[in-house]
C-alpha positions, 0 to 999 in steps of 0.5 A: 115602613118602606124597605129603604128606611129599614135599619140593618139587622141587629148583630146579636146572638149567633151571628155575632158569635160566628163573626167574632170566632171567625175574626179570632181564627184569622188573627190566630192564623196570622199570628202563628205565621208571623211567629214562625217567620220570626223564629226562622229569622232569628235562627238565620241571623244566629247562623250568619253571625257564627259563620262571620265569627269563624271568618274573623277568627281565621283572619286574626289567626292568619293575617298575612296575604301570602298563598300559604297563609290564605290556604291556612286561613281557609282551612281554619275557617272551614274547621271552625264551621265544621266544629260549629255544625254550620253550613260551608264547613264541608270538606276542608281543603288541603293546605298549599305547601310553601314551595308550590307557588301556584295560587290559581287552584 
């Protein structure tokens, strides 16, 4: 029998078990990474949804576009974020009084 006509070695025993174990290890590592990414995505989506709900509630509470209403709306939005322990709700701005007139601050 010439070397070119030989059949490939039979994958039985230890070699097959080693290859299957390696394949299972790679599949498990990829699956765990994907599960962690899915959890972070779900958490991020929930946070953004809650922040959006705070903004919508503030707009509904103060629908006017006057300087005073905009300041109250922003205060309401930040208070909602703070109550929900969400990002962006740090220090709430002080509301602008009706007589100040300067909106550029």
